[in-house]
N, CA, C and O atoms as a printed pandas DataFrame, in Angstrom:
     atom_number atom_name residue_name chain_id  residue_number  x_coord  y_coord  z_coord
0              1         N          MET        A               1  -22.308  -26.942  -56.202
1              2        CA          MET        A               1  -23.466  -26.118  -55.870
2              3         C          MET        A               1  -23.197  -25.423  -54.531
3              4         O          MET        A               1  -22.722  -26.053  -53.586
4              5         N          THR        A               2  -23.498  -24.134  -54.456
5              6        CA          THR        A               2  -23.263  -23.397  -53.225
6              7         C          THR        A               2  -24.423  -23.600  -52.263
7              8         O          THR        A               2  -25.554  -23.875  -52.665
8              9         N          SER        A               3  -24.111  -23.458  -50.994
9             10        CA          SER        A               3  -25.134  -23.599  -49.961
10            11         C          SER        A               3  -26.060  -22.389  -49.985
11            12         O          SER        A               3  -25.635  -21.287  -50.332
12            13         N          PRO        A               4  -27.314  -22.589  -49.620
13            14        CA          PRO        A               4  -28.196  -21.433  -49.452
14            15         C          PRO        A               4  -27.665  -20.545  -48.326
15            16         O          PRO        A               4  -26.935  -21.005  -47.447
16            17         N          THR        A               5  -28.035  -19.293  -48.366
17            18        CA          THR        A               5  -27.630  -18.324  -47.349
18            19         C          THR        A               5  -28.874  -17.843  -46.623
19            20         O          THR        A               5  -29.865  -17.463  -47.247
20            21         N          LEU        A               6  -28.811  -17.863  -45.299
21            22        CA          LEU        A               6  -29.934  -17.396  -44.490
22            23         C          LEU        A               6  -29.516  -16.140  -43.748
23            24         O          LEU        A               6  -28.593  -16.162  -42.933
24            25         N          PHE        A               7  -30.211  -15.036  -44.042
25            26        CA          PHE        A               7  -30.038  -13.805  -43.276
26            27         C          PHE        A               7  -30.846  -14.017  -42.006
27            28         O          PHE        A               7  -32.076  -14.045  -42.029
28            29         N          HIS        A               8  -30.127  -14.167  -40.897
29            30        CA          HIS        A               8  -30.678  -14.739  -39.679
30            31         C          HIS        A               8  -30.502  -13.816  -38.481
31            32         O          HIS        A               8  -29.476  -13.153  -38.329
32            33         N          ASN        A               9  -31.524  -13.789  -37.638
33            34        CA          ASN        A               9  -31.459  -13.126  -36.341
34            35         C          ASN        A               9  -31.820  -14.186  -35.312
35            36         O          ASN        A               9  -32.989  -14.556  -35.203
36            37         N          PRO        A              10  -30.847  -14.685  -34.554
37            38        CA          PRO        A              10  -31.127  -15.773  -33.621
38            39         C          PRO        A              10  -32.111  -15.395  -32.507
39            40         O          PRO        A              10  -32.628  -16.282  -31.828
40            41         N          ARG        A              11  -32.377  -14.118  -32.307
41            42        CA          ARG        A              11  -33.342  -13.693  -31.292
42            43         C          ARG        A              11  -34.775  -13.692  -31.825
43            44         O          ARG        A              11  -35.720  -13.505  -31.058
44            45         N          CYS        A              12  -34.940  -13.898  -33.120
45            46        CA          CYS        A              12  -36.264  -13.873  -33.761
46            47         C          CYS        A              12  -36.816  -15.296  -33.865
47            48         O          CYS        A              12  -36.156  -16.184  -34.404
48            49         N          SER        A              13  -38.019  -15.504  -33.353
49            50        CA          SER        A              13  -38.607  -16.850  -33.379
50            51         C          SER        A              13  -38.830  -17.341  -34.810
51            52         O          SER        A              13  -38.602  -18.517  -35.094
52            53         N          LYS        A              14  -39.268  -16.469  -35.709
53            54        CA          LYS        A              14  -39.489  -16.890  -37.103
54            55         C          LYS        A              14  -38.180  -17.302  -37.764
55            56         O          LYS        A              14  -38.139  -18.255  -38.542
56            57         N          SER        A              15  -37.126  -16.586  -37.452
57            58        CA          SER        A              15  -35.820  -16.912  -38.014
58            59         C          SER        A              15  -35.330  -18.258  -37.475
59            60         O          SER        A              15  -34.810  -19.078  -38.232
60            61         N          ARG        A              16  -35.494  -18.485  -36.177
61            62        CA          ARG        A              16  -35.104  -19.781  -35.595
62            63         C          ARG        A              16  -35.941  -20.911  -36.185
63            64         O          ARG        A              16  -35.417  -21.993  -36.450
64            65         N          GLN        A              17  -37.230  -20.672  -36.393
65            66        CA          GLN        A              17  -38.101  -21.700  -36.965
66            67         C          GLN        A              17  -37.684  -22.031  -38.389
67            68         O          GLN        A              17  -37.647  -23.202  -38.767
68            69         N          ALA        A              18  -37.373  -21.021  -39.179
69            70        CA          ALA        A              18  -36.942  -21.263  -40.563
70            71         C          ALA        A              18  -35.647  -22.070  -40.583
71            72         O          ALA        A              18  -35.508  -22.998  -41.379
72            73         N          LEU        A              19  -34.708  -21.725  -39.720
73            74        CA          LEU        A              19  -33.449  -22.464  -39.655
74            75         C          LEU        A              19  -33.706  -23.920  -39.261
75            76         O          LEU        A              19  -33.104  -24.829  -39.832
76            77         N          ALA        A              20  -34.580  -24.144  -38.304
77            78        CA          ALA        A              20  -34.906  -25.511  -37.885
78            79         C          ALA        A              20  -35.544  -26.295  -39.030
79            80         O          ALA        A              20  -35.220  -27.466  -39.230
80            81         N          LEU        A              21  -36.440  -25.667  -39.777
81            82        CA          LEU        A              21  -37.074  -26.339  -40.925
82            83         C          LEU        A              21  -36.032  -26.753  -41.962
83            84         O          LEU        A              21  -36.090  -27.857  -42.503
84            85         N          LEU        A              22  -35.085  -25.866  -42.232
85            86        CA          LEU        A              22  -34.037  -26.186  -43.198
86            87         C          LEU        A              22  -33.197  -27.358  -42.706
87            88         O          LEU        A              22  -32.921  -28.295  -43.455
88            89         N          ARG        A              23  -32.798  -27.296  -41.453
89            90        CA          ARG        A              23  -31.953  -28.367  -40.898
90            91         C          ARG        A              23  -32.692  -29.696  -40.850
91            92         O          ARG        A              23  -32.084  -30.748  -41.051
92            93         N          GLU        A              24  -33.993  -29.664  -40.586
93            94        CA          GLU        A              24  -34.786  -30.899  -40.593
94            95         C          GLU        A              24  -34.754  -31.567  -41.956
95            96         O          GLU        A              24  -34.910  -32.784  -42.060
96            97         N          ARG        A              25  -34.552  -30.778  -42.997
97            98        CA          ARG        A              25  -34.507  -31.304  -44.362
98            99         C          ARG        A              25  -33.080  -31.522  -44.846
99           100         O          ARG        A              25  -32.846  -31.739  -46.035
100          101         N          GLY        A              26  -32.132  -31.464  -43.922
101          102        CA          GLY        A              26  -30.741  -31.719  -44.256
102          103         C          GLY        A              26  -30.032  -30.561  -44.928
103          104         O          GLY        A              26  -28.963  -30.747  -45.511
104          105         N          VAL        A              27  -30.602  -29.376  -44.857
105          106        CA          VAL        A              27  -29.999  -28.196  -45.472
106          107         C          VAL        A              27  -29.318  -27.386  -44.372
107          108         O          VAL        A              27  -29.964  -26.952  -43.418
108          109         N          GLU        A              28  -28.021  -27.190  -44.511
109          110        CA          GLU        A              28  -27.262  -26.371  -43.557
110          111         C          GLU        A              28  -26.855  -25.091  -44.283
111          112         O          GLU        A              28  -25.847  -25.069  -44.989
112          113         N          PRO        A              29  -27.638  -24.027  -44.111
113          114        CA          PRO        A              29  -27.338  -22.793  -44.837
114          115         C          PRO        A              29  -26.138  -22.060  -44.243
115          116         O          PRO        A              29  -25.803  -22.234  -43.071
116          117         N          ASP        A              30  -25.509  -21.250  -45.064
117          118        CA          ASP        A              30  -24.533  -20.291  -44.556
118          119         C          ASP        A              30  -25.340  -19.225  -43.828
119          120         O          ASP        A              30  -26.299  -18.687  -44.381
120          121         N          LEU        A              31  -24.963  -18.921  -42.608
121          122        CA          LEU        A              31  -25.707  -17.943  -41.819
122          123         C          LEU        A              31  -25.044  -16.577  -41.916
123          124         O          LEU        A              31  -23.829  -16.446  -41.767
124          125         N          VAL        A              32  -25.865  -15.566  -42.167
125          126        CA          VAL        A              32  -25.425  -14.178  -42.109
126          127         C          VAL        A              32  -26.174  -13.556  -40.943
127          128         O          VAL        A              32  -27.387  -13.356  -41.004
128          129         N          LEU        A              33  -25.441  -13.255  -39.888
129          130        CA          LEU        A              33  -26.045  -12.577  -38.739
130          131         C          LEU        A              33  -26.073  -11.095  -39.077
131          132         O          LEU        A              33  -25.189  -10.326  -38.699
132          133         N          TYR        A              34  -27.120  -10.723  -39.803
133          134        CA          TYR        A              34  -27.146   -9.421  -40.458
134          135         C          TYR        A              34  -27.189   -8.242  -39.495
135          136         O          TYR        A              34  -26.894   -7.118  -39.900
136          137         N          LEU        A              35  -27.543   -8.461  -38.241
137          138        CA          LEU        A              35  -27.477   -7.360  -37.281
138          139         C          LEU        A              35  -26.026   -7.092  -36.878
139          140         O          LEU        A              35  -25.666   -5.959  -36.559
140          141         N          ASP        A              36  -25.196   -8.136  -36.892
141          142        CA          ASP        A              36  -23.774   -7.989  -36.583
142          143         C          ASP        A              36  -22.970   -7.557  -37.805
143          144         O          ASP        A              36  -22.018   -6.784  -37.696
144          145         N          THR        A              37  -23.364   -8.063  -38.960
145          146        CA          THR        A              37  -22.682   -7.766  -40.219
146          147         C          THR        A              37  -23.738   -7.327  -41.230
147          148         O          THR        A              37  -24.178   -8.130  -42.052
148          149         N          PRO        A              38  -24.149   -6.060  -41.178
149          150        CA          PRO        A              38  -25.227   -5.601  -42.053
150          151         C          PRO        A              38  -24.854   -5.686  -43.535
151          152         O          PRO        A              38  -23.707   -5.447  -43.911
152          153         N          PRO        A              39  -25.828   -6.025  -44.360
153          154        CA          PRO        A              39  -25.563   -6.023  -45.802
154          155         C          PRO        A              39  -25.359   -4.591  -46.305
155          156         O          PRO        A              39  -25.928   -3.640  -45.769
156          157         N          SER        A              40  -24.556   -4.466  -47.322
157          158        CA          SER        A              40  -24.329   -3.151  -47.942
158          159         C          SER        A              40  -25.558   -2.758  -48.753
159          160         O          SER        A              40  -26.456   -3.569  -48.980
160          161         N          ALA        A              41  -25.582   -1.521  -49.177
161          162        CA          ALA        A              41  -26.671   -1.054  -50.036
162          163         C          ALA        A              41  -26.735   -1.892  -51.315
163          164         O          ALA        A              41  -27.825   -2.214  -51.787
164          165         N          ALA        A              42  -25.586   -2.243  -51.875
165          166        CA          ALA        A              42  -25.562   -3.055  -53.098
166          167         C          ALA        A              42  -26.130   -4.444  -52.833
167          168         O          ALA        A              42  -26.858   -4.985  -53.666
168          169         N          GLU        A              43  -25.801   -5.029  -51.675
169          170        CA          GLU        A              43  -26.343   -6.346  -51.328
170          171         C          GLU        A              43  -27.859   -6.273  -51.122
171          172         O          GLU        A              43  -28.587   -7.183  -51.517
172          173         N          ILE        A              44  -28.322   -5.203  -50.512
173          174        CA          ILE        A              44  -29.764   -5.040  -50.320
174          175         C          ILE        A              44  -30.459   -4.901  -51.666
175          176         O          ILE        A              44  -31.539   -5.455  -51.868
176          177         N          GLU        A              45  -29.855   -4.175  -52.573
177          178        CA          GLU        A              45  -30.436   -4.041  -53.920
178          179         C          GLU        A              45  -30.559   -5.415  -54.579
179          180         O          GLU        A              45  -31.583   -5.713  -55.193
180          181         N          ARG        A              46  -29.530   -6.252  -54.461
181          182        CA          ARG        A              46  -29.591   -7.600  -55.039
182          183         C          ARG        A              46  -30.700   -8.425  -54.369
183          184         O          ARG        A              46  -31.432   -9.150  -55.042
184          185         N          LEU        A              47  -30.817   -8.310  -53.052
185          186        CA          LEU        A              47  -31.893   -9.018  -52.353
186          187         C          LEU        A              47  -33.254   -8.566  -52.862
187          188         O          LEU        A              47  -34.126   -9.392  -53.131
188          189         N          LEU        A              48  -33.437   -7.265  -52.994
189          190        CA          LEU        A              48  -34.720   -6.739  -53.475
190          191         C          LEU        A              48  -35.042   -7.271  -54.866
191          192         O          LEU        A              48  -36.192   -7.606  -55.152
192          193         N          GLN        A              49  -34.042   -7.349  -55.725
193          194        CA          GLN        A              49  -34.265   -7.870  -57.073
194          195         C          GLN        A              49  -34.663   -9.341  -57.016
195          196         O          GLN        A              49  -35.587   -9.760  -57.713
196          197         N          ARG        A              50  -33.977  -10.120  -56.197
197          198        CA          ARG        A              50  -34.307  -11.547  -56.079
198          199         C          ARG        A              50  -35.687  -11.756  -55.461
199          200         O          ARG        A              50  -36.400  -12.693  -55.819
200          201         N          LEU        A              51  -36.054  -10.881  -54.535
201          202        CA          LEU        A              51  -37.361  -10.982  -53.882
202          203         C          LEU        A              51  -38.477  -10.352  -54.712
203          204         O          LEU        A              51  -39.659  -10.592  -54.465
204          205         N          ASN        A              52  -38.092   -9.546  -55.696
205          206        CA          ASN        A              52  -39.043   -8.797  -56.516
206          207         C          ASN        A              52  -39.904   -7.879  -55.626
207          208         O          ASN        A              52  -41.131   -7.849  -55.724
208          209         N          LEU        A              53  -39.203   -7.133  -54.755
209          210        CA          LEU        A              53  -39.870   -6.234  -53.829
210          211         C          LEU        A              53  -39.331   -4.815  -53.967
211          212         O          LEU        A              53  -38.208   -4.599  -54.423
212          213         N          ALA        A              54  -40.149   -3.866  -53.567
213          214        CA          ALA        A              54  -39.707   -2.487  -53.401
214          215         C          ALA        A              54  -39.092   -2.366  -52.004
215          216         O          ALA        A              54  -39.408   -3.170  -51.126
216          217         N          PRO        A              55  -38.221   -1.376  -51.782
217          218        CA          PRO        A              55  -37.560   -1.264  -50.481
218          219         C          PRO        A              55  -38.510   -1.224  -49.281
219          220         O          PRO        A              55  -38.233   -1.863  -48.266
220          221         N          ARG        A              56  -39.601   -0.501  -49.372
221          222        CA          ARG        A              56  -40.515   -0.434  -48.222
222          223         C          ARG        A              56  -41.143   -1.784  -47.899
223          224         O          ARG        A              56  -41.509   -2.045  -46.753
224          225         N          GLU        A              57  -41.269   -2.643  -48.910
225          226        CA          GLU        A              57  -41.839   -3.968  -48.677
226          227         C          GLU        A              57  -40.886   -4.865  -47.877
227          228         O          GLU        A              57  -41.312   -5.866  -47.301
228          229         N          LEU        A              58  -39.617   -4.511  -47.843
229          230        CA          LEU        A              58  -38.630   -5.260  -47.084
230          231         C          LEU        A              58  -38.483   -4.712  -45.663
231          232         O          LEU        A              58  -37.797   -5.305  -44.830
232          233         N          MET        A              59  -39.127   -3.585  -45.395
233          234        CA          MET        A              59  -38.969   -2.919  -44.101
234          235         C          MET        A              59  -39.965   -3.411  -43.066
235          236         O          MET        A              59  -41.128   -3.692  -43.355
236          237         N          ARG        A              60  -39.452   -3.501  -41.847
237          238        CA          ARG        A              60  -40.282   -3.777  -40.680
238          239         C          ARG        A              60  -40.802   -2.417  -40.210
239          240         O          ARG        A              60  -40.079   -1.656  -39.567
240          241         N          ARG        A              61  -42.029   -2.129  -40.530
241          242        CA          ARG        A              61  -42.591   -0.798  -40.285
242          243         C          ARG        A              61  -42.947   -0.543  -38.831
243          244         O          ARG        A              61  -43.236    0.594  -38.458
244          245         N          ASP        A              62  -42.931   -1.580  -38.005
245          246        CA          ASP        A              62  -43.233   -1.398  -36.588
246          247         C          ASP        A              62  -41.999   -1.047  -35.756
247          248         O          ASP        A              62  -42.118   -0.744  -34.568
248          249         N          GLU        A              63  -40.830   -1.087  -36.366
249          250        CA          GLU        A              63  -39.614   -0.748  -35.632
250          251         C          GLU        A              63  -39.567    0.754  -35.358
251          252         O          GLU        A              63  -39.980    1.546  -36.206
252          253         N          PRO        A              64  -39.068    1.159  -34.179
253          254        CA          PRO        A              64  -38.995    2.590  -33.852
254          255         C          PRO        A              64  -38.212    3.407  -34.882
255          256         O          PRO        A              64  -38.531    4.572  -35.124
256          257         N          GLU        A              65  -37.193    2.802  -35.486
257          258        CA          GLU        A              65  -36.392    3.517  -36.485
258          259         C          GLU        A              65  -37.223    3.948  -37.690
259          260         O          GLU        A              65  -36.964    4.996  -38.281
260          261         N          TYR        A              66  -38.210    3.148  -38.051
261          262        CA          TYR        A              66  -39.037    3.472  -39.213
262          263         C          TYR        A              66  -39.706    4.830  -39.003
263          264         O          TYR        A              66  -39.679    5.689  -39.883
264          265         N          ARG        A              67  -40.297    5.008  -37.842
265          266        CA          ARG        A              67  -40.970    6.282  -37.540
266          267         C          ARG        A              67  -39.952    7.397  -37.311
267          268         O          ARG        A              67  -40.101    8.503  -37.831
268          269         N          ALA        A              68  -38.917    7.094  -36.529
269          270        CA          ALA        A              68  -37.929    8.113  -36.179
270          271         C          ALA        A              68  -37.236    8.688  -37.410
271          272         O          ALA        A              68  -36.911    9.875  -37.447
272          273         N          LEU        A              69  -37.011    7.843  -38.419
273          274        CA          LEU        A              69  -36.331    8.288  -39.641
274          275         C          LEU        A              69  -37.292    8.844  -40.686
275          276         O          LEU        A              69  -36.864    9.298  -41.747
276          277         N          GLY        A              70  -38.587    8.809  -40.390
277          278        CA          GLY        A              70  -39.578    9.323  -41.342
278          279         C          GLY        A              70  -39.619    8.530  -42.635
279          280         O          GLY        A              70  -39.799    9.103  -43.709
280          281         N          LEU        A              71  -39.452    7.215  -42.542
281          282        CA          LEU        A              71  -39.366    6.401  -43.754
282          283         C          LEU        A              71  -40.699    6.214  -44.471
283          284         O          LEU        A              71  -40.741    5.641  -45.560
284          285         N          ASP        A              72  -41.775    6.687  -43.879
285          286        CA          ASP        A              72  -43.060    6.644  -44.576
286          287         C          ASP        A              72  -43.242    7.841  -45.508
287          288         O          ASP        A              72  -44.277    7.959  -46.165
288          289         N          ASP        A              73  -42.258    8.720  -45.573
289          290        CA          ASP        A              73  -42.305    9.901  -46.438
290          291         C          ASP        A              73  -42.268    9.464  -47.902
291          292         O          ASP        A              73  -41.276    8.888  -48.349
292          293         N          PRO        A              74  -43.345    9.733  -48.655
293          294        CA          PRO        A              74  -43.378    9.299  -50.055
294          295         C          PRO        A              74  -42.331    9.986  -50.933
295          296         O          PRO        A              74  -42.075    9.536  -52.050
296          297         N          ALA        A              75  -41.730   11.060  -50.446
297          298        CA          ALA        A              75  -40.718   11.764  -51.238
298          299         C          ALA        A              75  -39.372   11.029  -51.230
299          300         O          ALA        A              75  -38.504   11.327  -52.050
300          301         N          LEU        A              76  -39.191   10.076  -50.315
301          302        CA          LEU        A              76  -37.930    9.328  -50.272
302          303         C          LEU        A              76  -37.833    8.391  -51.472
303          304         O          LEU        A              76  -38.759    7.633  -51.761
304          305         N          ASP        A              77  -36.705    8.454  -52.158
305          306        CA          ASP        A              77  -36.535    7.598  -53.335
306          307         C          ASP        A              77  -35.956    6.237  -52.940
307          308         O          ASP        A              77  -35.610    6.000  -51.783
308          309         N          ARG        A              78  -35.864    5.362  -53.923
309          310        CA          ARG        A              78  -35.378    3.997  -53.711
310          311         C          ARG        A              78  -34.003    3.986  -53.046
311          312         O          ARG        A              78  -33.777    3.232  -52.100
312          313         N          ALA        A              79  -33.091    4.817  -53.536
313          314        CA          ALA        A              79  -31.732    4.841  -52.995
314          315         C          ALA        A              79  -31.730    5.245  -51.524
315          316         O          ALA        A              79  -30.987    4.665  -50.733
316          317         N          ALA        A              80  -32.531    6.209  -51.148
317          318        CA          ALA        A              80  -32.591    6.656  -49.751
318          319         C          ALA        A              80  -33.138    5.550  -48.852
319          320         O          ALA        A              80  -32.655    5.353  -47.737
320          321         N          LEU        A              81  -34.138    4.838  -49.338
321          322        CA          LEU        A              81  -34.718    3.748  -48.549
322          323         C          LEU        A              81  -33.724    2.594  -48.389
323          324         O          LEU        A              81  -33.624    2.003  -47.314
324          325         N          ILE        A              82  -33.002    2.279  -49.443
325          326        CA          ILE        A              82  -31.997    1.221  -49.379
326          327         C          ILE        A              82  -30.875    1.621  -48.425
327          328         O          ILE        A              82  -30.399    0.792  -47.650
328          329         N          GLU        A              83  -30.455    2.864  -48.474
329          330        CA          GLU        A              83  -29.420    3.345  -47.548
330          331         C          GLU        A              83  -29.906    3.241  -46.103
331          332         O          GLU        A              83  -29.124    2.904  -45.214
332          333         N          ALA        A              84  -31.180    3.523  -45.859
333          334        CA          ALA        A              84  -31.737    3.400  -44.511
334          335         C          ALA        A              84  -31.699    1.942  -44.047
335          336         O          ALA        A              84  -31.378    1.667  -42.891
336          337         N          LEU        A              85  -32.026    1.010  -44.944
337          338        CA          LEU        A              85  -31.959   -0.412  -44.600
338          339         C          LEU        A              85  -30.530   -0.830  -44.270
339          340         O          LEU        A              85  -30.303   -1.592  -43.331
340          341         N          ALA        A              86  -29.577   -0.336  -45.038
341          342        CA          ALA        A              86  -28.173   -0.682  -44.806
342          343         C          ALA        A              86  -27.672   -0.096  -43.485
343          344         O          ALA        A              86  -26.913   -0.743  -42.764
344          345         N          ALA        A              87  -28.095    1.116  -43.175
345          346        CA          ALA        A              87  -27.640    1.786  -41.956
346          347         C          ALA        A              87  -28.365    1.282  -40.709
347          348         O          ALA        A              87  -27.836    1.376  -39.601
348          349         N          HIS        A              88  -29.566    0.752  -40.887
349          350        CA          HIS        A              88  -30.395    0.308  -39.764
350          351         C          HIS        A              88  -30.935   -1.092  -40.058
351          352         O          HIS        A              88  -32.111   -1.238  -40.393
352          353         N          PRO        A              89  -30.097   -2.118  -39.939
353          354        CA          PRO        A              89  -30.499   -3.462  -40.348
354          355         C          PRO        A              89  -31.675   -4.042  -39.554
355          356         O          PRO        A              89  -32.297   -5.004  -40.003
356          357         N          ARG        A              90  -31.987   -3.478  -38.389
357          358        CA          ARG        A              90  -33.177   -3.956  -37.656
358          359         C          ARG        A              90  -34.447   -3.756  -38.483
359          360         O          ARG        A              90  -35.462   -4.404  -38.229
360          361         N          LEU        A              91  -34.393   -2.871  -39.457
361          362        CA          LEU        A              91  -35.553   -2.606  -40.307
362          363         C          LEU        A              91  -35.812   -3.723  -41.315
363          364         O          LEU        A              91  -36.901   -3.789  -41.885
364          365         N          ILE        A              92  -34.836   -4.600  -41.548
365          366        CA          ILE        A              92  -34.953   -5.627  -42.584
366          367         C          ILE        A              92  -35.844   -6.768  -42.097
367          368         O          ILE        A              92  -35.651   -7.304  -41.005
368          369         N          GLN        A              93  -36.823   -7.130  -42.928
369          370        CA          GLN        A              93  -37.657   -8.305  -42.634
370          371         C          GLN        A              93  -36.759   -9.519  -42.491
371          372         O          GLN        A              93  -35.704   -9.601  -43.120
372          373         N          ARG        A              94  -37.181  -10.455  -41.666
373          374        CA          ARG        A              94  -36.384  -11.652  -41.438
374          375         C          ARG        A              94  -37.284  -12.851  -41.249
375          376         O          ARG        A              94  -38.464  -12.727  -40.921
376          377         N          PRO        A              95  -36.711  -13.992  -41.459
377          378        CA          PRO        A              95  -35.434  -14.299  -42.094
378          379         C          PRO        A              95  -35.571  -14.218  -43.614
379          380         O          PRO        A              95  -36.679  -14.216  -44.152
380          381         N          ILE        A              96  -34.444  -14.150  -44.285
381          382        CA          ILE        A              96  -34.423  -14.179  -45.752
382          383         C          ILE        A              96  -33.490  -15.313  -46.162
383          384         O          ILE        A              96  -32.335  -15.366  -45.740
384          385         N          LEU        A              97  -34.001  -16.211  -46.982
385          386        CA          LEU        A              97  -33.170  -17.281  -47.540
386          387         C          LEU        A              97  -32.868  -16.945  -48.989
387          388         O          LEU        A              97  -33.763  -16.603  -49.762
388          389         N          VAL        A              98  -31.593  -17.047  -49.349
389          390        CA          VAL        A              98  -31.156  -16.853  -50.725
390          391         C          VAL        A              98  -30.632  -18.197  -51.205
391          392         O          VAL        A              98  -29.786  -18.813  -50.557
392          393         N          ASN        A              99  -31.139  -18.644  -52.337
393          394        CA          ASN        A              99  -30.722  -19.915  -52.923
394          395         C          ASN        A              99  -30.588  -19.706  -54.424
395          396         O          ASN        A              99  -31.581  -19.574  -55.140
396          397         N          GLY        A             100  -29.353  -19.679  -54.883
397          398        CA          GLY        A             100  -29.128  -19.390  -56.293
398          399         C          GLY        A             100  -29.582  -17.971  -56.599
399          400         O          GLY        A             100  -29.222  -17.031  -55.891
400          401         N          GLY        A             101  -30.357  -17.822  -57.633
401          402        CA          GLY        A             101  -30.852  -16.506  -58.023
402          403         C          GLY        A             101  -32.183  -16.142  -57.388
403          404         O          GLY        A             101  -32.803  -15.143  -57.755
404          405         N          ARG        A             102  -32.621  -16.956  -56.434
405          406        CA          ARG        A             102  -33.930  -16.716  -55.819
406          407         C          ARG        A             102  -33.775  -16.379  -54.343
407          408         O          ARG        A             102  -32.758  -16.692  -53.725
408          409         N          ALA        A             103  -34.796  -15.738  -53.792
409          410        CA          ALA        A             103  -34.809  -15.425  -52.367
410          411         C          ALA        A             103  -36.245  -15.476  -51.880
411          412         O          ALA        A             103  -37.188  -15.308  -52.654
412          413         N          ALA        A             104  -36.399  -15.713  -50.570
413          414        CA          ALA        A             104  -37.732  -15.748  -49.956
414          415         C          ALA        A             104  -37.623  -15.246  -48.533
415          416         O          ALA        A             104  -36.655  -15.528  -47.826
416          417         N          ILE        A             105  -38.637  -14.496  -48.124
417          418        CA          ILE        A             105  -38.745  -14.066  -46.735
418          419         C          ILE        A             105  -39.511  -15.151  -45.991
419          420         O          ILE        A             105  -40.566  -15.595  -46.442
420          421         N          GLY        A             106  -38.984  -15.570  -44.867
421          422        CA          GLY        A             106  -39.582  -16.654  -44.095
422          423         C          GLY        A             106  -40.715  -16.210  -43.194
423          424         O          GLY        A             106  -40.654  -16.393  -41.978
424          425         N          ARG        A             107  -41.727  -15.640  -43.770
425          426        CA          ARG        A             107  -42.945  -15.239  -43.049
426          427         C          ARG        A             107  -44.122  -15.729  -43.869
427          428         O          ARG        A             107  -44.546  -15.053  -44.807
428          429         N          PRO        A             108  -44.644  -16.869  -43.539
429          430        CA          PRO        A             108  -44.304  -17.779  -42.453
430          431         C          PRO        A             108  -42.978  -18.489  -42.741
431          432         O          PRO        A             108  -42.496  -18.474  -43.874
432          433         N          PRO        A             109  -42.394  -19.107  -41.717
433          434        CA          PRO        A             109  -41.091  -19.756  -41.895
434          435         C          PRO        A             109  -41.064  -20.774  -43.034
435          436         O          PRO        A             109  -40.031  -20.947  -43.681
436          437         N          GLU        A             110  -42.185  -21.448  -43.287
437          438        CA          GLU        A             110  -42.249  -22.456  -44.349
438          439         C          GLU        A             110  -42.005  -21.859  -45.742
439          440         O          GLU        A             110  -41.697  -22.592  -46.682
440          441         N          ALA        A             111  -42.138  -20.557  -45.877
441          442        CA          ALA        A             111  -41.944  -19.922  -47.181
442          443         C          ALA        A             111  -40.533  -20.121  -47.714
443          444         O          ALA        A             111  -40.328  -20.108  -48.928
444          445         N          VAL        A             112  -39.554  -20.304  -46.827
445          446        CA          VAL        A             112  -38.188  -20.507  -47.306
446          447         C          VAL        A             112  -38.031  -21.823  -48.043
447          448         O          VAL        A             112  -37.137  -21.961  -48.878
448          449         N          LEU        A             113  -38.886  -22.793  -47.746
449          450        CA          LEU        A             113  -38.794  -24.097  -48.384
450          451         C          LEU        A             113  -39.161  -24.052  -49.860
451          452         O          LEU        A             113  -38.768  -24.933  -50.623
452          453         N          GLU        A             114  -39.906  -23.041  -50.265
453          454        CA          GLU        A             114  -40.377  -22.929  -51.645
454          455         C          GLU        A             114  -39.250  -22.704  -52.654
455          456         O          GLU        A             114  -39.436  -22.935  -53.849
456          457         N          ILE        A             115  -38.085  -22.255  -52.183
457          458        CA          ILE        A             115  -37.005  -21.964  -53.134
458          459         C          ILE        A             115  -35.856  -22.969  -53.035
459          460         O          ILE        A             115  -34.778  -22.737  -53.581
460          461         N          LEU        A             116  -36.086  -24.066  -52.350
461          462        CA          LEU        A             116  -35.025  -25.098  -52.273
462          463         C          LEU        A             116  -35.030  -25.958  -53.516
463          464         O          LEU        A             116  -34.217  -26.874  -53.636
């Protein structure tokens, strides 16, 4: 069985809390420091499918990039939004735990426990 993967930002309190919750339960996930190693558009598409979300639902809308890039424009299609997430990983909600074919956003951090 493969280890769960946590898309993690160590500067984010929710991400640190989710990691601590996992470790408290004896789960040591593979960490993806997604700001250092951003996921590709194809990886983001797989995450969206596992999360059952549309691209905008994965976006942090309070980030300056969201406004600067005009990502609230309804004319932008799925591919354009996914490319924006890949090019600007700060826009990605965090943390995200992937376990098998499932994924969960850790907001609140306890949400990651639901897919273990």
